[in-house]
Each structure stands twice: as C-alpha cells, then as structure tokens.
ROMARRO-457355 format. One record per residue (C-alpha): residue in one letter; x, y, z; residue number from 1. Coordinates in nm, 4 decimals, decimal comma. Example, Ala and Ser with C-alpha at 12.3 -4.5 7.8 and 13.67 -1.06 7.14 Angstrom:
aa->a	xx->1,2300	yy->-0,4500	zz->0,7800	i->1
aa->s	xx->1,3670	yy->-0,1060	zz->0,7140	i->2
! end
This chain:
aa->x	xx->-1,2507	yy->-1,3893	zz->-1,0807	i->1
aa->x	xx->-1,1371	yy->-1,7409	zz->-0,9917	i->2
aa->x	xx->-1,3241	yy->-1,9256	zz->-0,7185	i->3
aa->x	xx->-1,1116	yy->-1,9784	zz->-0,4098	i->4
aa->x	xx->-1,1640	yy->-2,2904	zz->-0,2044	i->5
aa->x	xx->-1,0769	yy->-2,3411	zz->0,1635	i->6
aa->x	xx->-0,7210	yy->-2,4544	zz->0,0838	i->7
aa->x	xx->-0,6567	yy->-2,1483	zz->-0,1346	i->8
aa->x	xx->-0,7827	yy->-1,9261	zz->0,1466	i->9
aa->x	xx->-0,5559	yy->-2,1000	zz->0,4033	i->10
aa->x	xx->-0,2589	yy->-2,0577	zz->0,1682	i->11
aa->x	xx->-0,3345	yy->-1,6883	zz->0,1143	i->12
aa->x	xx->-0,3787	yy->-1,6308	zz->0,4860	i->13
aa->x	xx->-0,0524	yy->-1,8084	zz->0,5743	i->14
aa->x	xx->0,1494	yy->-1,6281	zz->0,3063	i->15
aa->x	xx->0,0136	yy->-1,2885	zz->0,4126	i->16
aa->x	xx->0,1377	yy->-1,3575	zz->0,7662	i->17
aa->x	xx->0,4768	yy->-1,4896	zz->0,6498	i->18
aa->x	xx->0,5788	yy->-1,4548	zz->0,2865	i->19
aa->x	xx->0,9114	yy->-1,6277	zz->0,3514	i->20
aa->x	xx->0,7595	yy->-1,9715	zz->0,4167	i->21
aa->x	xx->0,9194	yy->-2,2531	zz->0,2209	i->22
aa->x	xx->0,6880	yy->-2,4787	zz->0,0210	i->23
aa->x	xx->0,7324	yy->-2,7533	zz->0,2798	i->24
aa->x	xx->0,6564	yy->-2,5206	zz->0,5737	i->25
aa->x	xx->0,3579	yy->-2,3739	zz->0,3940	i->26
aa->x	xx->0,2251	yy->-2,7211	zz->0,3103	i->27
aa->x	xx->0,2575	yy->-2,8264	zz->0,6727	i->28
aa->x	xx->0,0858	yy->-2,5112	zz->0,7951	i->29
aa->x	xx->-0,2134	yy->-2,5503	zz->0,5610	i->30
aa->x	xx->-0,2316	yy->-2,9297	zz->0,5878	i->31
aa->x	xx->-0,1568	yy->-3,0111	zz->0,2235	i->32
aa->x	xx->0,1159	yy->-3,1900	zz->0,0303	i->33
aa->x	xx->0,4160	yy->-2,9778	zz->-0,0782	i->34
aa->x	xx->0,3497	yy->-3,0546	zz->-0,4477	i->35
aa->x	xx->-0,0180	yy->-2,9586	zz->-0,4209	i->36
aa->x	xx->0,0709	yy->-2,6461	zz->-0,2279	i->37
aa->x	xx->0,3319	yy->-2,5420	zz->-0,4859	i->38
aa->x	xx->0,0789	yy->-2,5894	zz->-0,7704	i->39
aa->x	xx->-0,1808	yy->-2,3835	zz->-0,5822	i->40
aa->x	xx->0,0662	yy->-2,1007	zz->-0,5135	i->41
aa->x	xx->0,1730	yy->-2,0996	zz->-0,8794	i->42
aa->x	xx->-0,1937	yy->-2,0896	zz->-0,9911	i->43
aa->x	xx->-0,2650	yy->-1,8034	zz->-0,7485	i->44
aa->x	xx->0,0343	yy->-1,6129	zz->-0,8892	i->45
aa->x	xx->-0,0694	yy->-1,6818	zz->-1,2496	i->46
aa->x	xx->-0,4233	yy->-1,5614	zz->-1,1723	i->47
aa->x	xx->-0,2821	yy->-1,2340	zz->-1,0352	i->48
aa->x	xx->-0,4155	yy->-1,3018	zz->-0,6857	i->49
aa->x	xx->-0,0693	yy->-1,3326	zz->-0,5304	i->50
aa->x	xx->0,1765	yy->-1,0568	zz->-0,6075	i->51
aa->x	xx->0,5498	yy->-1,0533	zz->-0,5406	i->52
aa->x	xx->0,6809	yy->-1,1525	zz->-0,1981	i->53
aa->x	xx->0,8119	yy->-0,8571	zz->0,0033	i->54
aa->x	xx->0,9507	yy->-0,7944	zz->0,3521	i->55
aa->x	xx->0,7821	yy->-0,5215	zz->0,5558	i->56
aa->x	xx->0,9933	yy->-0,2553	zz->0,7252	i->57
aa->x	xx->0,8795	yy->-0,1064	zz->1,0562	i->58
aa->x	xx->0,8758	yy->0,2704	zz->0,9838	i->59
aa->x	xx->0,9824	yy->0,3733	zz->1,3348	i->60
aa->x	xx->1,2864	yy->0,1417	zz->1,3110	i->61
aa->x	xx->1,4187	yy->0,3539	zz->1,0220	i->62
aa->x	xx->1,3299	yy->0,6908	zz->1,1741	i->63
aa->x	xx->0,9984	yy->0,7402	zz->0,9933	i->64
aa->x	xx->0,7642	yy->0,7672	zz->1,2867	i->65
aa->x	xx->0,5072	yy->1,0184	zz->1,1610	i->66
aa->x	xx->0,2087	yy->0,9029	zz->0,9539	i->67
aa->x	xx->0,0463	yy->1,1873	zz->0,7622	i->68
aa->x	xx->-0,2726	yy->1,1743	zz->0,5582	i->69
aa->x	xx->-0,2885	yy->1,4575	zz->0,3083	i->70
aa->x	xx->-0,6090	yy->1,5427	zz->0,1213	i->71
aa->x	xx->-0,5635	yy->1,7116	zz->-0,2156	i->72
aa->x	xx->-0,7990	yy->1,9285	zz->-0,4171	i->73
aa->x	xx->-0,7055	yy->1,9667	zz->-0,7832	i->74
aa->x	xx->-0,7295	yy->2,2897	zz->-0,9823	i->75
aa->x	xx->-0,9037	yy->2,1003	zz->-1,2604	i->76
aa->x	xx->-1,0402	yy->1,7545	zz->-1,3284	i->77
aa->x	xx->-0,8600	yy->1,7381	zz->-1,6638	i->78
aa->x	xx->-0,7444	yy->1,3800	zz->-1,7340	i->79
aa->x	xx->-0,3935	yy->1,4861	zz->-1,8378	i->80
aa->x	xx->-0,3464	yy->1,6934	zz->-1,5211	i->81
aa->x	xx->-0,4653	yy->1,4035	zz->-1,3052	i->82
aa->x	xx->-0,2298	yy->1,1597	zz->-1,4790	i->83
aa->x	xx->0,0648	yy->1,3960	zz->-1,4364	i->84
aa->x	xx->-0,0190	yy->1,4465	zz->-1,0680	i->85
aa->x	xx->-0,0535	yy->1,0715	zz->-1,0108	i->86
aa->x	xx->0,2791	yy->1,0085	zz->-1,1824	i->87
aa->x	xx->0,4542	yy->1,2756	zz->-0,9724	i->88
aa->x	xx->0,3094	yy->1,1508	zz->-0,6432	i->89
aa->x	xx->0,3905	yy->0,7886	zz->-0,7313	i->90
aa->x	xx->0,7552	yy->0,8878	zz->-0,7795	i->91
aa->x	xx->0,7821	yy->1,0377	zz->-0,4274	i->92
aa->x	xx->0,9240	yy->0,7645	zz->-0,1974	i->93
aa->x	xx->0,7749	yy->0,9049	zz->0,1250	i->94
aa->x	xx->0,4240	yy->0,8741	zz->-0,0201	i->95
aa->x	xx->0,3222	yy->0,5143	zz->0,0459	i->96
aa->x	xx->-0,0295	yy->0,5297	zz->-0,0954	i->97
aa->x	xx->-0,2203	yy->0,7535	zz->-0,3369	i->98
aa->x	xx->-0,5982	yy->0,7189	zz->-0,3581	i->99
aa->x	xx->-0,8327	yy->0,8927	zz->-0,5980	i->100
aa->x	xx->-1,1357	yy->0,9571	zz->-0,3774	i->101
aa->x	xx->-1,4924	yy->1,0790	zz->-0,3991	i->102
aa->x	xx->-1,6388	yy->1,3685	zz->-0,2072	i->103
aa->x	xx->-1,5014	yy->1,7105	zz->-0,1244	i->104
aa->x	xx->-1,1369	yy->1,6160	zz->-0,1958	i->105
aa->x	xx->-0,9854	yy->1,4573	zz->-0,5070	i->106
aa->x	xx->-0,6955	yy->1,2554	zz->-0,3619	i->107
aa->x	xx->-0,5809	yy->1,1105	zz->-0,0339	i->108
aa->x	xx->-0,2085	yy->1,0574	zz->0,0177	i->109
aa->x	xx->-0,0532	yy->0,8515	zz->0,2965	i->110
aa->x	xx->0,3005	yy->0,9538	zz->0,3834	i->111
aa->x	xx->0,5455	yy->0,8178	zz->0,6385	i->112
aa->x	xx->0,7984	yy->1,0871	zz->0,7247	i->113
aa->x	xx->1,0820	yy->1,1545	zz->0,9690	i->114
aa->x	xx->0,9026	yy->1,4402	zz->1,1388	i->115
aa->x	xx->0,7257	yy->1,7701	zz->1,0892	i->116
aa->x	xx->1,0202	yy->1,9404	zz->0,9125	i->117
aa->x	xx->1,0441	yy->1,6502	zz->0,6674	i->118
aa->x	xx->0,6706	yy->1,6720	zz->0,5954	i->119
aa->x	xx->0,6806	yy->2,0504	zz->0,5551	i->120
aa->x	xx->0,9540	yy->2,0146	zz->0,2938	i->121
aa->x	xx->0,7604	yy->1,7502	zz->0,0968	i->122
aa->x	xx->0,4312	yy->1,9416	zz->0,1248	i->123
aa->x	xx->0,5738	yy->2,2777	zz->0,0192	i->124
aa->x	xx->0,8260	yy->2,1674	zz->-0,2446	i->125
aa->x	xx->0,6668	yy->1,8608	zz->-0,3992	i->126
aa->x	xx->0,2943	yy->1,8464	zz->-0,3312	i->127
aa->x	xx->0,1768	yy->2,2099	zz->-0,3261	i->128
aa->x	xx->0,4384	yy->2,3051	zz->-0,5846	i->129
aa->x	xx->0,2716	yy->2,0753	zz->-0,8363	i->130
aa->x	xx->0,0887	yy->2,2936	zz->-1,0884	i->131
aa->x	xx->-0,2293	yy->2,0805	zz->-1,0723	i->132
aa->x	xx->-0,2788	yy->2,1167	zz->-0,6954	i->133
aa->x	xx->-0,5150	yy->2,3869	zz->-0,5697	i->134
aa->x	xx->-0,4995	yy->2,3138	zz->-0,1963	i->135
aa->x	xx->-0,4195	yy->2,0480	zz->0,0622	i->136
aa->x	xx->-0,5276	yy->1,9554	zz->0,4126	i->137
aa->x	xx->-0,3207	yy->1,7385	zz->0,6462	i->138
aa->x	xx->-0,4121	yy->1,5010	zz->0,9264	i->139
aa->x	xx->-0,1408	yy->1,3664	zz->1,1561	i->140
aa->x	xx->-0,1792	yy->1,0238	zz->1,3175	i->141
aa->x	xx->-0,1078	yy->1,0247	zz->1,6905	i->142
aa->x	xx->-0,0368	yy->0,6506	zz->1,6814	i->143
aa->x	xx->-0,1147	yy->0,3443	zz->1,4749	i->144
aa->x	xx->-0,3922	yy->0,1549	zz->1,6463	i->145
aa->x	xx->-0,4244	yy->-0,1081	zz->1,3743	i->146
aa->x	xx->-0,2120	yy->-0,1563	zz->1,0670	i->147
aa->x	xx->-0,2189	yy->-0,4609	zz->0,8442	i->148
aa->x	xx->-0,1381	yy->-0,5499	zz->0,4887	i->149
aa->x	xx->-0,3406	yy->-0,8728	zz->0,5022	i->150
aa->x	xx->-0,6502	yy->-0,8795	zz->0,2814	i->151
aa->x	xx->-0,9355	yy->-1,0951	zz->0,4148	i->152
aa->x	xx->-1,0114	yy->-1,3901	zz->0,1871	i->153
! end
C-alpha cells in the first residue's frame, strides 16, 4: 500500500466532499500548485486509491425513502451457490450494498426502496426466490442519522 503524505490526504478529503472540483480549484483548496495536484490525483488513480468520480443522488428526492437491511442465511456454504447468489444480488438495482458477514447470518444486504410494497416484491420474488437462500430477516431504518461515503484517510 502506498504511503500517503499530508497533501495526498488533503486531496482525498477534498475530492470526497466534492468530486467535481477542477484541478485549479482543488489545488487552491489543498494549497498546492495545479500541476502538482494533477500529478498527485493521477498517481492516486493509478494506485487504485481513487476510483471513478460519481455524483450522489439523494434517495428521498427520487422516491426511495425506505432503507432496509436484510440479513440472509444460505442453504449451503457451497462456493458455487455463494457466487451465484452474489451475482444475482449484484444485478438487483435496489440493492446498494452486499456484504458477506460473519456470525449467525451469511450476508447483509442494504436496499433503498420506494416503500413496503416495493420491498415485499423484491424480498419475495428476487431474494427469497433464489434457490440458495434459506431464510431472511429484515430491519427497517426509521431515519438516517449519519450517512457518508467519505473514507477517513
């Protein structure tokens, strides 16, 4: 893993807050020259530290105001079954995150849905209908207290 210095950390922090910054604006914000800043950003991209720039959508602004966390228990721990399940869940657009977890459950899914009817349809017809799934348990978020995509550097 490459060593990050203070300038790299300022660049990462600034870009996580606003990925649309121009090189000149970024350089000004982190107190560096535009050329130096551009080289650093390119090096961070080449090292795989910085991924593609994206714009975040507020879920409630597009009618997706229900966060659901769904725990999954698999019928078997067979590698092929797990891969097939992961592939199927990754293809479902309402599932934002899929985690393989330790403990009593095998997976944790984070969905953002339009409401209870929407979730029921996804749960019954896509998640529980998958041949590898034994059972599921759902937790519904009352509200988002903290949500960030920024990774501390």
